[in-house]
Structure formats: structure tokens, C-alpha cells
C-alpha positions as CSV (number, residue, x, y, z in Angstrom):
1,M,0.0,0.0,0.0
2,W,1.4,3.3,-1.0
3,H,1.0,6.3,1.5
4,K,1.2,10.0,1.0
5,A,4.0,10.2,3.3
6,R,6.3,8.5,0.9
7,G,6.1,11.6,-1.4
8,T,5.1,12.7,-4.9
9,K,7.7,10.6,-6.6
10,Q,6.4,7.4,-5.2
11,A,2.8,8.6,-5.9
12,A,3.7,9.1,-9.5
13,R,5.0,5.6,-9.7
14,F,1.7,4.2,-8.2
15,E,-0.3,6.0,-10.9
16,A,2.1,4.5,-13.6
17,F,1.7,1.1,-12.1
18,R,-2.0,1.4,-12.4
19,A,-1.6,1.9,-16.1
20,F,0.8,-1.1,-16.2
21,P,-0.4,-3.5,-13.5
22,E,2.2,-5.9,-12.0
23,G,2.8,-8.3,-9.2
24,P,4.1,-7.4,-5.7
25,I,7.5,-5.6,-5.4
26,E,10.1,-7.1,-3.1
27,G,12.1,-5.0,-0.8
28,D,12.5,-1.3,-0.6
29,S,15.2,-0.6,-3.1
30,M,12.8,1.4,-5.3
31,S,12.6,4.1,-2.8
32,K,16.4,4.7,-3.3
33,P,17.9,6.9,-6.0
34,V,19.8,5.4,-8.9
35,R,23.4,6.4,-8.2
36,K,25.7,3.4,-9.1
37,A,26.6,2.1,-12.5
38,I,28.3,-1.1,-13.6
39,F,30.4,-1.0,-16.8
40,P,31.2,-4.6,-18.1
41,V,34.5,-4.0,-19.9
42,A,36.3,-7.4,-19.6
43,G,35.7,-8.4,-23.2
44,L,38.7,-9.1,-25.6
45,G,37.5,-7.0,-28.6
46,T,38.4,-9.8,-31.1
47,R,36.5,-8.2,-33.9
48,F,38.9,-5.3,-33.9
49,L,42.1,-7.2,-33.9
50,P,44.9,-6.4,-34.4
51,A,44.0,-2.8,-33.0
52,T,42.8,-4.3,-29.7
53,K,45.8,-6.6,-29.2
54,A,47.4,-4.1,-26.7
55,I,44.6,-1.6,-26.3
56,P,41.2,-2.3,-24.7
57,K,38.3,-2.0,-27.2
58,E,36.6,0.6,-24.9
59,M,39.7,2.9,-25.5
60,L,39.1,3.0,-29.3
61,P,38.3,6.6,-30.0
62,V,35.2,8.0,-31.7
63,V,36.2,11.4,-32.9
64,D,38.0,12.8,-29.9
65,R,37.0,10.5,-27.0
66,P,37.3,6.8,-26.3
67,L,34.1,4.8,-26.1
68,I,34.4,4.3,-22.3
69,Q,34.5,8.1,-21.9
70,Y,31.2,8.5,-23.7
71,A,29.6,5.9,-21.5
72,V,30.9,7.5,-18.2
73,D,29.9,11.0,-19.4
74,E,26.4,9.7,-20.2
75,A,26.2,8.2,-16.6
76,K,27.3,11.4,-15.1
77,E,24.7,13.4,-16.9
78,A,22.1,10.9,-15.5
79,G,23.1,11.6,-11.8
80,I,25.4,8.5,-11.3
81,D,28.2,9.2,-8.9
82,E,29.6,5.7,-8.3
83,F,31.3,3.8,-11.1
84,I,32.1,0.1,-11.2
85,F,34.3,-1.4,-13.9
86,V,34.2,-5.1,-14.3
87,T,37.6,-5.6,-16.0
88,G,39.9,-8.5,-17.2
89,R,43.6,-8.7,-18.0
90,G,45.2,-6.1,-20.1
91,K,42.7,-3.3,-19.1
92,T,44.9,-1.1,-17.0
93,A,44.6,1.6,-19.7
94,L,41.0,2.0,-18.6
95,E,42.1,2.8,-15.2
96,D,44.8,5.2,-16.2
97,H,42.5,7.1,-18.4
98,F,40.3,8.2,-15.5
99,D,43.3,9.0,-13.2
100,H,45.7,11.8,-13.0
101,S,48.6,12.0,-15.5
102,V,51.1,14.1,-13.6
103,E,53.6,14.4,-16.4
104,L,51.1,15.2,-19.1
105,E,49.3,17.7,-16.8
106,G,52.5,19.4,-15.9
107,I,53.6,19.9,-19.5
108,L,50.2,21.3,-20.6
109,S,50.3,23.7,-17.7
110,E,53.8,24.8,-18.4
111,R,52.9,25.5,-22.1
112,G,49.7,27.2,-21.2
113,K,47.5,24.7,-22.9
114,T,44.5,25.5,-20.6
115,E,41.9,24.1,-23.0
116,A,43.7,20.8,-23.4
117,L,44.3,20.6,-19.6
118,K,40.6,21.2,-19.0
119,K,39.7,18.3,-21.3
120,V,42.1,16.1,-19.3
121,H,40.6,17.1,-16.0
122,D,37.0,16.9,-17.2
123,C,37.3,13.1,-18.0
124,M,38.4,12.3,-14.6
125,V,36.2,10.7,-11.9
126,G,36.5,11.9,-8.2
127,P,38.5,10.1,-5.6
128,G,36.7,7.0,-4.1
129,K,34.0,7.1,-6.9
130,L,35.6,4.6,-9.3
131,A,36.1,1.0,-8.4
132,Y,37.5,-2.1,-10.3
133,V,36.6,-5.8,-10.0
134,R,38.1,-8.6,-12.1
135,Q,36.0,-11.1,-14.0
136,Q,38.6,-13.8,-14.1
137,V,36.6,-16.2,-16.5
138,P,34.5,-14.8,-19.4
139,L,31.2,-16.6,-18.4
140,G,28.8,-14.0,-19.9
141,L,27.2,-10.6,-19.3
142,G,25.2,-12.0,-16.4
143,H,28.3,-13.2,-14.7
144,A,30.1,-9.8,-15.2
145,V,27.3,-8.0,-13.5
146,W,27.2,-10.5,-10.7
147,C,30.9,-9.9,-10.1
148,A,30.0,-6.3,-9.0
149,R,27.3,-7.4,-6.6
150,N,29.3,-6.4,-3.4
151,F,29.6,-2.8,-4.6
152,I,25.8,-2.5,-5.3
153,Q,24.4,-4.2,-2.1
154,D,20.6,-3.4,-1.8
155,E,20.4,-0.4,-4.2
156,P,19.0,0.0,-7.8
157,F,21.8,0.3,-10.3
158,V,22.6,0.9,-14.0
159,V,24.4,-1.4,-16.4
160,V,26.1,0.3,-19.3
161,L,27.6,-1.5,-22.3
162,P,30.1,0.9,-23.9
163,D,29.9,-0.9,-27.2
164,D,26.4,0.6,-27.6
165,L,27.2,4.3,-28.3
166,I,24.1,6.5,-28.2
167,L,23.9,10.0,-29.8
168,A,21.0,11.6,-27.8
169,R,20.1,14.9,-26.1
170,P,19.5,14.3,-23.3
171,G,21.5,11.3,-23.0
172,C,19.8,7.8,-22.9
173,L,20.5,7.1,-19.3
174,K,19.1,10.5,-18.3
175,Q,15.9,9.6,-20.1
176,M,15.8,6.3,-18.4
177,V,16.2,7.8,-14.9
178,E,13.4,10.1,-15.6
179,A,11.3,7.1,-16.6
180,Y,12.4,5.3,-13.5
181,D,11.1,8.3,-11.4
182,E,7.7,7.5,-13.0
183,L,7.7,3.7,-13.1
184,G,10.3,2.3,-10.7
185,G,11.2,-1.4,-11.2
186,N,13.5,-2.7,-13.9
187,I,13.7,-0.5,-17.0
188,V,15.7,-1.3,-20.2
189,A,16.3,0.8,-23.4
190,V,14.7,-0.9,-26.4
191,E,14.5,-0.5,-30.1
192,D,12.9,-2.4,-32.9
193,V,15.2,-4.6,-35.0
194,P,14.7,-6.4,-38.3
195,K,13.0,-9.8,-37.8
196,E,15.9,-11.7,-39.1
197,D,18.2,-10.1,-36.4
198,T,16.3,-11.2,-33.3
199,N,18.9,-14.0,-32.8
200,K,21.4,-11.3,-31.9
201,Y,19.5,-9.6,-29.0
202,G,17.4,-10.1,-25.9
203,I,13.9,-9.7,-27.1
204,L,10.8,-8.5,-25.1
205,D,7.5,-10.5,-24.9
206,V,5.2,-7.4,-24.8
207,V,1.8,-7.3,-23.2
208,E,1.2,-3.5,-23.2
209,D,2.6,-0.7,-25.4
210,N,1.7,3.0,-25.2
211,G,4.3,4.2,-27.6
212,K,6.9,5.4,-25.2
213,F,6.8,2.6,-22.6
214,V,6.1,-1.1,-23.0
215,R,5.4,-3.7,-20.4
216,A,6.9,-7.1,-20.8
217,Q,5.7,-10.4,-19.4
218,G,8.8,-12.2,-20.5
219,L,12.3,-12.0,-22.2
220,V,14.0,-14.2,-24.5
221,E,17.7,-14.2,-25.1
222,K,18.7,-14.3,-28.9
223,P,15.6,-16.2,-30.2
224,A,15.5,-17.6,-33.7
225,P,13.3,-15.2,-36.0
226,E,10.5,-17.7,-36.1
227,D,10.4,-17.9,-32.3
228,A,10.8,-14.4,-31.4
229,P,7.8,-12.9,-29.4
230,S,8.4,-9.5,-30.9
231,T,11.1,-7.4,-32.7
232,L,11.7,-5.2,-29.7
233,S,15.3,-5.6,-28.5
234,I,17.1,-4.6,-25.4
235,I,20.2,-2.5,-26.1
236,G,23.1,-1.9,-23.7
237,R,21.3,0.3,-21.1
238,Y,19.6,-1.1,-18.0
239,I,18.2,0.1,-14.7
240,L,17.9,-2.9,-12.4
241,Q,16.8,-3.7,-8.9
242,P,19.2,-5.7,-6.6
243,E,16.8,-8.7,-6.7
244,V,18.4,-9.7,-9.9
245,F,21.6,-10.8,-8.1
246,A,19.7,-13.7,-6.3
247,E,18.9,-14.9,-9.8
248,L,22.4,-14.5,-11.0
249,E,23.7,-16.2,-8.0
250,R,22.3,-19.4,-9.5
251,H,24.9,-19.3,-12.3
252,E,22.5,-21.0,-14.6
253,K,23.8,-20.9,-18.3
254,G,21.7,-19.9,-21.2
255,A,22.2,-19.0,-24.8
256,G,25.8,-19.4,-26.0
257,N,26.4,-21.5,-22.8
258,E,26.8,-18.2,-20.9
259,I,25.2,-16.8,-17.8
260,Q,22.7,-14.4,-19.4
261,L,21.6,-11.2,-17.7
262,T,18.4,-11.4,-19.7
263,D,17.5,-14.8,-18.2
264,A,18.0,-13.5,-14.7
265,M,15.9,-10.4,-15.3
266,A,13.1,-12.5,-16.8
267,R,12.9,-14.6,-13.7
268,T,12.2,-11.5,-11.6
269,I,9.1,-10.5,-13.7
270,G,5.9,-10.8,-11.6
271,R,7.9,-9.7,-8.5
272,V,9.6,-6.6,-10.0
273,P,7.8,-4.5,-12.6
274,F,9.6,-4.6,-16.0
275,H,9.4,-1.9,-18.6
276,G,11.0,-1.0,-21.9
277,L,11.7,2.6,-22.9
278,R,11.9,3.7,-26.5
279,F,14.5,6.3,-26.0
280,E,15.0,9.4,-28.2
281,G,18.3,9.2,-30.1
282,R,20.4,7.0,-32.4
283,R,22.3,4.0,-31.3
284,F,25.5,2.9,-32.9
285,D,26.7,-0.7,-32.5
286,C,30.5,-0.1,-31.9
287,G,31.0,-3.8,-31.4
288,S,31.1,-4.2,-35.1
289,R,33.3,-2.6,-37.5
290,F,30.5,-1.1,-39.7
291,G,28.7,0.3,-36.6
292,F,32.0,1.8,-35.5
293,I,32.4,3.7,-38.8
294,E,28.8,4.7,-38.5
295,A,29.5,6.2,-35.1
296,Q,32.5,8.2,-36.3
297,L,30.3,9.8,-39.0
298,G,27.4,10.4,-36.8
299,F,29.3,12.0,-34.0
300,A,31.5,14.0,-36.5
301,L,28.2,15.3,-38.2
302,A,26.9,16.3,-34.7
303,D,29.9,18.4,-34.1
304,E,29.2,22.0,-35.4
305,E,33.0,22.8,-35.9
306,M,33.5,20.0,-38.4
307,K,30.2,19.2,-39.6
308,D,30.4,21.0,-43.0
309,R,33.9,19.8,-43.7
310,V,32.8,16.2,-43.0
311,V,29.8,16.5,-45.5
312,D,32.2,18.0,-48.1
313,M,34.6,15.1,-47.5
314,V,32.0,12.5,-47.9
315,K,30.6,14.1,-51.1
316,E,34.1,14.2,-52.6
317,M,34.9,10.6,-51.6
318,I,31.7,9.3,-53.1
């Protein structure tokens, strides 16, 4: 039972739940703000070899920033103030990127490069706000998220996949946090994909759809096109309740013989409200070479300083 004493935010959620009815909600995590984010960054980036032989794929630049920087900046904009990286071997460049570079900063300062120095400082994360945990064995996205469980405890949290780069104003995560303030529960960013591509994504089994939000009664990880319940796919942005860790703790393997986050989320439906948000913006799949090139062009065209030159360059090359 919701009471007026819980405030207007909770009242708004109650009204939203009446429009999208669900089962009981476990725990009190939904009364807490979303302030922590998990970044699964232990992957090897084999699609980009040999570029990723010595450099983490998350450090590959799009225009003037690495992928991981876009992901962290998006989280900052959404109000996230604790960042947990789930890493693996060879990922120390990620840690260094968000730390002080004393020699570089000293040289920039001596040379009066104030704008460059500001860019270096702006990319940093405050002391005590960035943590790292190792995923020693690559057992899947669900396992990577589970590895960060002790940093989350009983709070709602965000999962961000840096491979999914999103060009949006406001950022996709900020849109999701605003949606969470209305709906609570678990929320994922979604977009429609071609029917023949459903076997590449987690797909929602939709029961209600009002255009912006959808309510799902189930999720299927990478279904064959003929078995897919819809074409509405989850992309790499999630707001989740800590109840999902109990499901991940089972270490049950699913598609690809990996521990799937989608499967764990599906098992919480009925106890935790589950919604998809059709975000406003464009997603680029930077896990593929073509998507990475698309992102370069998309973000370059969004830069007012270089937009016209990029258009002229493309016309000339064509």
C-alpha cells in the first residue's frame, strides 16, 4: 500500500503502475535513487584485432573521446556518482584514463594549454567514486554483472555497455532515470530490430505498449526469428533492482552456454515491474566494424565545428 508520506515521486510511480499493472514488489530498493553504474569491460574485442591486441576496445576513439569516456559521461549526466568497472587482464589503460597523468598535466600547464588541460581534468572521476573488480573467467554478461554485486548491495543500479554508443540529447540514461522516477522497477532501453536479427539480441515479450513505454511479461535471449515474441530488442542500457543478483547467483547458463543477464531479469518479472523505454536518439553498434564507422560519421556530423567539412569530404569521396 502506498502512502502520501512516501512523497510525490512514489505517488507518480503508483499511478504509472495502475496503467501497467504488475505483481508485488520485493524489498524497498525502489525508494532509493539510482546512483551506481556497472560497466562490463572485460571483453577481448576480437572483432577489432589487431587494433585491440594491446589496447582495450573500450579505449578506441570516436572522434576525440574513447568509447568508455562517452559511457561514463552519459552516466554522469544521469546523476550517477559511483562507477564500477568489471575488467579483465590487459585493461589497465581504462584505469589510467580516469586517473591523474602528472607528467602530461605538468607539460600542458607549463605550455599554457589551458583548454587541453581542462579536457584532461574533465574526463576524470572523483576520488573514491571509481572501483574495479576482475571477471577472471568470461562466463557472460550476467556473470560480469554478478561480479560487481558487493559494490551494489541493496540499491538500484545501472548497467552500461560501452559498445552501444548512443547519440542523444538528453542522454539515453538520463531519459531512463526520468522514466524510472515515474515507473520504478526494472527498465531497459529498447528499439525495434529487423525480424531476421532477433537472434542477436534479448527480445521482449510485450503485453502492453503505449508508444513510449512497453510492459513485458517475459524476455527471450537471442531467439530464432521464427520463435521471437516481438522485434523489440534490449540495447546496452539497464536500470535494475538488486533482486536480480539472487537470480544471477544461481549461475545458470543460457544462450551461448553463458550466464545471461536477460534470463535473470526474466525470472524477476512478476515480483519486480519490468518496462522497456523507447529512447529518443540514435544507437551505434560499436561492437562491429561497420557500426564503429557509422558512429564516427554520426558524431562528427553532430560536431558543429567539423560538420560542414565532413559533409564535403564524404561528397568528394563518393
